[in-house]
FIMI-557385 format. One record per atom (N, C-alpha, C, O): residue in one letter; atom name; x, y, z. Coordinates in steps of 0.2 Angstrom, whole numbers. Example, Ala and Ser with C-alpha at 12.3 -4.5 7.8 and 13.67 -1.06 7.14 Angstrom:
// FIMI-557385
{aa->A at->N u->66 v->-28 w->39}
{aa->A at->CA u->62 v->-22 w->39}
{aa->A at->C u->66 v->-16 w->39}
{aa->A at->O u->71 v->-17 w->42}
{aa->S at->N u->64 v->-11 w->35}
{aa->S at->CA u->68 v->-5 w->36}
{aa->S at->C u->64 v->0 w->39}
{aa->S at->O u->67 v->6 w->40}
END
This chain:
// FIMI-557385
{aa->X at->N u->494 v->444 w->-88}
{aa->X at->CA u->487 v->442 w->-87}
{aa->X at->C u->487 v->436 w->-82}
{aa->X at->O u->491 v->431 w->-84}
{aa->X at->N u->483 v->436 w->-77}
{aa->X at->CA u->483 v->430 w->-73}
{aa->X at->C u->480 v->424 w->-76}
{aa->X at->O u->475 v->425 w->-80}
{aa->X at->N u->482 v->418 w->-75}
{aa->X at->CA u->480 v->412 w->-78}
{aa->X at->C u->479 v->407 w->-72}
{aa->X at->O u->482 v->407 w->-67}
{aa->X at->N u->474 v->402 w->-73}
{aa->X at->CA u->473 v->396 w->-69}
{aa->X at->C u->476 v->390 w->-72}
{aa->X at->O u->474 v->389 w->-78}
{aa->X at->N u->480 v->386 w->-69}
{aa->X at->CA u->483 v->380 w->-72}
{aa->X at->C u->479 v->374 w->-69}
{aa->X at->O u->478 v->373 w->-63}
{aa->X at->N u->476 v->370 w->-74}
{aa->X at->CA u->473 v->364 w->-72}
{aa->X at->C u->475 v->358 w->-76}
{aa->X at->O u->478 v->359 w->-81}
{aa->X at->N u->474 v->352 w->-73}
{aa->X at->CA u->476 v->346 w->-77}
{aa->X at->C u->471 v->346 w->-83}
{aa->X at->O u->465 v->347 w->-82}
{aa->X at->N u->473 v->344 w->-89}
{aa->X at->CA u->469 v->343 w->-95}
{aa->X at->C u->466 v->336 w->-94}
{aa->X at->O u->469 v->331 w->-94}
{aa->X at->N u->459 v->336 w->-93}
{aa->X at->CA u->455 v->330 w->-92}
{aa->X at->C u->454 v->327 w->-98}
{aa->X at->O u->451 v->321 w->-98}
{aa->X at->N u->456 v->329 w->-104}
{aa->X at->CA u->455 v->326 w->-110}
{aa->X at->C u->461 v->321 w->-112}
{aa->X at->O u->460 v->317 w->-117}
{aa->X at->N u->466 v->322 w->-108}
{aa->X at->CA u->472 v->317 w->-109}
{aa->X at->C u->473 v->313 w->-103}
{aa->X at->O u->473 v->316 w->-97}
{aa->X at->N u->475 v->307 w->-103}
{aa->X at->CA u->476 v->303 w->-98}
{aa->X at->C u->483 v->304 w->-95}
{aa->X at->O u->488 v->305 w->-99}
{aa->X at->N u->484 v->304 w->-88}
{aa->X at->CA u->491 v->305 w->-85}
{aa->X at->C u->495 v->299 w->-87}
{aa->X at->O u->492 v->293 w->-89}
{aa->X at->N u->501 v->299 w->-86}
{aa->X at->CA u->506 v->293 w->-87}
{aa->X at->C u->510 v->292 w->-81}
{aa->X at->O u->513 v->297 w->-78}
{aa->X at->N u->511 v->286 w->-79}
{aa->X at->CA u->515 v->283 w->-74}
{aa->X at->C u->520 v->278 w->-76}
{aa->X at->O u->518 v->274 w->-80}
{aa->X at->N u->526 v->278 w->-73}
{aa->X at->CA u->531 v->274 w->-75}
{aa->X at->C u->536 v->273 w->-69}
{aa->X at->O u->536 v->278 w->-65}
{aa->X at->N u->540 v->268 w->-69}
{aa->X at->CA u->545 v->267 w->-64}
{aa->X at->C u->551 v->264 w->-67}
{aa->X at->O u->550 v->260 w->-72}
{aa->X at->N u->557 v->265 w->-65}
{aa->X at->CA u->563 v->262 w->-67}
{aa->X at->C u->567 v->260 w->-61}
{aa->X at->O u->568 v->264 w->-56}
{aa->X at->N u->570 v->254 w->-61}
{aa->X at->CA u->574 v->251 w->-56}
{aa->X at->C u->581 v->255 w->-56}
{aa->X at->O u->584 v->254 w->-61}
{aa->X at->N u->582 v->258 w->-50}
{aa->X at->CA u->589 v->261 w->-49}
{aa->X at->C u->593 v->258 w->-44}
{aa->X at->O u->598 v->261 w->-42}
{aa->X at->N u->591 v->252 w->-42}
{aa->X at->CA u->595 v->248 w->-38}
{aa->X at->C u->602 v->246 w->-41}
{aa->X at->O u->602 v->245 w->-47}
{aa->X at->N u->607 v->245 w->-37}
{aa->X at->CA u->613 v->243 w->-39}
{aa->X at->C u->619 v->247 w->-36}
{aa->X at->O u->618 v->253 w->-35}
{aa->X at->N u->625 v->243 w->-35}
{aa->X at->CA u->630 v->247 w->-32}
{aa->X at->C u->635 v->250 w->-37}
{aa->X at->O u->636 v->256 w->-36}
{aa->X at->N u->637 v->247 w->-42}
{aa->X at->CA u->641 v->249 w->-47}
{aa->X at->C u->637 v->253 w->-53}
{aa->X at->O u->639 v->258 w->-55}
{aa->X at->N u->632 v->250 w->-55}
{aa->X at->CA u->627 v->253 w->-60}
{aa->X at->C u->620 v->251 w->-58}
{aa->X at->O u->619 v->247 w->-55}
{aa->X at->N u->615 v->255 w->-61}
{aa->X at->CA u->608 v->254 w->-60}
{aa->X at->C u->606 v->248 w->-64}
{aa->X at->O u->609 v->246 w->-69}
{aa->X at->N u->601 v->245 w->-61}
{aa->X at->CA u->598 v->239 w->-64}
{aa->X at->C u->595 v->241 w->-71}
{aa->X at->O u->596 v->238 w->-76}
{aa->X at->N u->591 v->247 w->-71}
{aa->X at->CA u->588 v->249 w->-77}
{aa->X at->C u->582 v->246 w->-80}
{aa->X at->O u->579 v->248 w->-84}
{aa->X at->N u->579 v->241 w->-76}
{aa->X at->CA u->573 v->238 w->-78}
{aa->X at->C u->567 v->243 w->-78}
{aa->X at->O u->567 v->247 w->-73}
{aa->X at->N u->563 v->243 w->-82}
{aa->X at->CA u->557 v->248 w->-82}
{aa->X at->C u->550 v->245 w->-83}
{aa->X at->O u->549 v->239 w->-86}
{aa->X at->N u->546 v->248 w->-80}
{aa->X at->CA u->539 v->246 w->-79}
{aa->X at->C u->535 v->247 w->-86}
{aa->X at->O u->530 v->244 w->-87}
{aa->X at->N u->537 v->251 w->-90}
{aa->X at->CA u->533 v->254 w->-96}
{aa->X at->C u->529 v->259 w->-93}
{aa->X at->O u->528 v->260 w->-87}
{aa->X at->N u->525 v->262 w->-98}
{aa->X at->CA u->521 v->268 w->-96}
{aa->X at->C u->513 v->265 w->-96}
{aa->X at->O u->511 v->262 w->-100}
{aa->X at->N u->510 v->268 w->-90}
{aa->X at->CA u->503 v->266 w->-89}
{aa->X at->C u->499 v->272 w->-87}
{aa->X at->O u->502 v->277 w->-86}
{aa->X at->N u->492 v->271 w->-88}
{aa->X at->CA u->488 v->277 w->-87}
{aa->X at->C u->485 v->277 w->-80}
{aa->X at->O u->482 v->282 w->-78}
{aa->X at->N u->487 v->272 w->-76}
{aa->X at->CA u->486 v->272 w->-68}
{aa->X at->C u->492 v->270 w->-65}
{aa->X at->O u->496 v->266 w->-68}
{aa->X at->N u->492 v->271 w->-58}
{aa->X at->CA u->498 v->269 w->-55}
{aa->X at->C u->498 v->262 w->-53}
{aa->X at->O u->504 v->259 w->-52}
{aa->X at->N u->493 v->259 w->-53}
{aa->X at->CA u->492 v->252 w->-50}
{aa->X at->C u->497 v->247 w->-54}
{aa->X at->O u->500 v->243 w->-51}
{aa->X at->N u->497 v->247 w->-61}
{aa->X at->CA u->501 v->242 w->-64}
{aa->X at->C u->509 v->243 w->-63}
{aa->X at->O u->513 v->239 w->-63}
{aa->X at->N u->510 v->250 w->-62}
{aa->X at->CA u->517 v->251 w->-61}
{aa->X at->C u->519 v->249 w->-54}
{aa->X at->O u->525 v->246 w->-53}
{aa->X at->N u->515 v->250 w->-49}
{aa->X at->CA u->516 v->247 w->-42}
{aa->X at->C u->517 v->239 w->-42}
{aa->X at->O u->521 v->237 w->-38}
{aa->X at->N u->512 v->236 w->-46}
{aa->X at->CA u->512 v->229 w->-46}
{aa->X at->C u->519 v->227 w->-49}
{aa->X at->O u->522 v->222 w->-47}
{aa->X at->N u->521 v->230 w->-54}
{aa->X at->CA u->528 v->228 w->-58}
{aa->X at->C u->533 v->229 w->-53}
{aa->X at->O u->538 v->225 w->-52}
{aa->X at->N u->533 v->235 w->-49}
{aa->X at->CA u->538 v->236 w->-44}
{aa->X at->C u->538 v->230 w->-38}
{aa->X at->O u->544 v->227 w->-37}
{aa->X at->N u->533 v->228 w->-36}
{aa->X at->CA u->532 v->222 w->-31}
{aa->X at->C u->535 v->216 w->-34}
{aa->X at->O u->539 v->212 w->-31}
{aa->X at->N u->533 v->215 w->-40}
{aa->X at->CA u->536 v->208 w->-44}
{aa->X at->C u->543 v->209 w->-45}
{aa->X at->O u->547 v->204 w->-44}
{aa->X at->N u->546 v->214 w->-47}
{aa->X at->CA u->553 v->215 w->-48}
{aa->X at->C u->557 v->214 w->-42}
{aa->X at->O u->562 v->211 w->-42}
{aa->X at->N u->554 v->217 w->-36}
{aa->X at->CA u->557 v->216 w->-30}
{aa->X at->C u->557 v->209 w->-28}
{aa->X at->O u->562 v->207 w->-25}
{aa->X at->N u->552 v->206 w->-29}
{aa->X at->CA u->552 v->199 w->-27}
{aa->X at->C u->557 v->194 w->-31}
{aa->X at->O u->560 v->190 w->-28}
{aa->X at->N u->557 v->196 w->-37}
{aa->X at->CA u->562 v->192 w->-41}
{aa->X at->C u->569 v->194 w->-40}
{aa->X at->O u->573 v->189 w->-41}
{aa->X at->N u->571 v->200 w->-39}
{aa->X at->CA u->578 v->202 w->-39}
{aa->X at->C u->580 v->205 w->-32}
{aa->X at->O u->586 v->205 w->-31}
{aa->X at->N u->576 v->206 w->-27}
{aa->X at->CA u->578 v->209 w->-21}
{aa->X at->C u->579 v->217 w->-22}
{aa->X at->O u->580 v->220 w->-16}
{aa->X at->N u->578 v->220 w->-27}
{aa->X at->CA u->579 v->227 w->-28}
{aa->X at->C u->574 v->231 w->-25}
{aa->X at->O u->568 v->229 w->-26}
{aa->X at->N u->575 v->236 w->-22}
{aa->X at->CA u->570 v->240 w->-18}
{aa->X at->C u->570 v->247 w->-19}
{aa->X at->O u->567 v->251 w->-16}
{aa->X at->N u->574 v->250 w->-24}
{aa->X at->CA u->575 v->257 w->-26}
{aa->X at->C u->572 v->258 w->-33}
{aa->X at->O u->575 v->256 w->-37}
{aa->X at->N u->568 v->263 w->-33}
{aa->X at->CA u->565 v->265 w->-40}
{aa->X at->C u->564 v->272 w->-41}
{aa->X at->O u->563 v->276 w->-36}
{aa->X at->N u->565 v->274 w->-47}
{aa->X at->CA u->564 v->281 w->-49}
{aa->X at->C u->557 v->281 w->-52}
{aa->X at->O u->556 v->278 w->-58}
{aa->X at->N u->552 v->285 w->-49}
{aa->X at->CA u->545 v->285 w->-52}
{aa->X at->C u->544 v->291 w->-56}
{aa->X at->O u->547 v->296 w->-54}
{aa->X at->N u->540 v->291 w->-61}
{aa->X at->CA u->539 v->296 w->-65}
{aa->X at->C u->531 v->297 w->-66}
{aa->X at->O u->528 v->292 w->-67}
{aa->X at->N u->529 v->303 w->-66}
{aa->X at->CA u->522 v->305 w->-67}
{aa->X at->C u->522 v->310 w->-72}
{aa->X at->O u->525 v->315 w->-71}
{aa->X at->N u->518 v->310 w->-77}
{aa->X at->CA u->517 v->315 w->-82}
{aa->X at->C u->510 v->316 w->-83}
{aa->X at->O u->506 v->312 w->-84}
{aa->X at->N u->508 v->323 w->-84}
{aa->X at->CA u->501 v->324 w->-87}
{aa->X at->C u->502 v->330 w->-91}
{aa->X at->O u->507 v->333 w->-92}
{aa->X at->N u->496 v->333 w->-93}
{aa->X at->CA u->496 v->339 w->-97}
{aa->X at->C u->492 v->344 w->-94}
{aa->X at->O u->487 v->343 w->-90}
{aa->X at->N u->494 v->350 w->-94}
{aa->X at->CA u->491 v->356 w->-91}
{aa->X at->C u->488 v->360 w->-96}
{aa->X at->O u->490 v->361 w->-102}
{aa->X at->N u->483 v->364 w->-94}
{aa->X at->CA u->479 v->369 w->-98}
{aa->X at->C u->479 v->375 w->-94}
{aa->X at->O u->478 v->375 w->-88}
{aa->X at->N u->481 v->381 w->-97}
{aa->X at->CA u->481 v->387 w->-94}
{aa->X at->C u->475 v->391 w->-97}
{aa->X at->O u->474 v->392 w->-103}
{aa->X at->N u->471 v->393 w->-92}
{aa->X at->CA u->465 v->397 w->-94}
{aa->X at->C u->465 v->404 w->-91}
{aa->X at->O u->467 v->404 w->-85}
{aa->X at->N u->463 v->409 w->-95}
{aa->X at->CA u->463 v->416 w->-92}
{aa->X at->C u->458 v->416 w->-86}
{aa->X at->O u->453 v->412 w->-86}
{aa->X at->N u->460 v->419 w->-81}
{aa->X at->CA u->456 v->419 w->-75}
{aa->X at->C u->450 v->424 w->-76}
{aa->X at->O u->451 v->430 w->-77}
{aa->X at->N u->444 v->421 w->-76}
{aa->X at->CA u->438 v->424 w->-78}
{aa->X at->C u->435 v->428 w->-72}
{aa->X at->O u->430 v->432 w->-72}
{aa->X at->N u->438 v->426 w->-66}
{aa->X at->CA u->435 v->429 w->-60}
{aa->X at->C u->438 v->436 w->-58}
{aa->X at->O u->436 v->440 w->-54}
{aa->X at->N u->442 v->439 w->-63}
{aa->X at->CA u->445 v->445 w->-62}
{aa->X at->C u->442 v->450 w->-67}
{aa->X at->O u->444 v->450 w->-73}
{aa->X at->N u->438 v->454 w->-65}
{aa->X at->CA u->434 v->458 w->-70}
{aa->X at->C u->438 v->463 w->-74}
{aa->X at->O u->443 v->466 w->-71}
{aa->X at->N u->437 v->463 w->-80}
{aa->X at->CA u->441 v->468 w->-85}
{aa->X at->C u->448 v->465 w->-87}
{aa->X at->O u->451 v->469 w->-91}
{aa->X at->N u->450 v->460 w->-84}
{aa->X at->CA u->457 v->457 w->-86}
{aa->X at->C u->457 v->452 w->-92}
{aa->X at->O u->462 v->451 w->-95}
{aa->X at->N u->451 v->449 w->-93}
{aa->X at->CA u->451 v->444 w->-98}
{aa->X at->C u->449 v->447 w->-105}
{aa->X at->O u->444 v->450 w->-106}
{aa->X at->N u->454 v->447 w->-109}
{aa->X at->CA u->453 v->450 w->-116}
{aa->X at->C u->448 v->446 w->-120}
{aa->X at->O u->447 v->440 w->-119}
{aa->X at->N u->445 v->449 w->-125}
{aa->X at->CA u->441 v->446 w->-130}
{aa->X at->C u->445 v->441 w->-134}
{aa->X at->O u->451 v->442 w->-134}
{aa->X at->N u->442 v->436 w->-137}
{aa->X at->CA u->446 v->431 w->-141}
{aa->X at->C u->450 v->435 w->-146}
{aa->X at->O u->448 v->439 w->-150}
{aa->X at->N u->457 v->433 w->-146}
{aa->X at->CA u->461 v->437 w->-151}
{aa->X at->C u->464 v->443 w->-148}
{aa->X at->O u->468 v->446 w->-151}
{aa->X at->N u->461 v->446 w->-143}
{aa->X at->CA u->464 v->452 w->-140}
{aa->X at->C u->469 v->451 w->-135}
{aa->X at->O u->471 v->446 w->-133}
{aa->X at->N u->472 v->457 w->-132}
{aa->X at->CA u->477 v->457 w->-127}
{aa->X at->C u->475 v->463 w->-122}
{aa->X at->O u->471 v->467 w->-124}
{aa->X at->N u->478 v->462 w->-116}
{aa->X at->CA u->477 v->467 w->-111}
{aa->X at->C u->484 v->471 w->-110}
{aa->X at->O u->484 v->476 w->-106}
END
């Protein structure tokens, strides 16, 4: 059955960054998780100003919802049914 995948608008996305600068080992300092990218970017700027570190691993997470495609006639089963 064909599905459409969309971002779940009932759940907020998550943004985070971790400093991976360092020759022998990574710094490892982390921004924490936020629901918008702005606080993460500000944390990166501040960390760079304080340490000179300029390499970060950024993470973005969200939730996805799969919905049966209703635009294909005859392929969407009734609730609890299958095709």
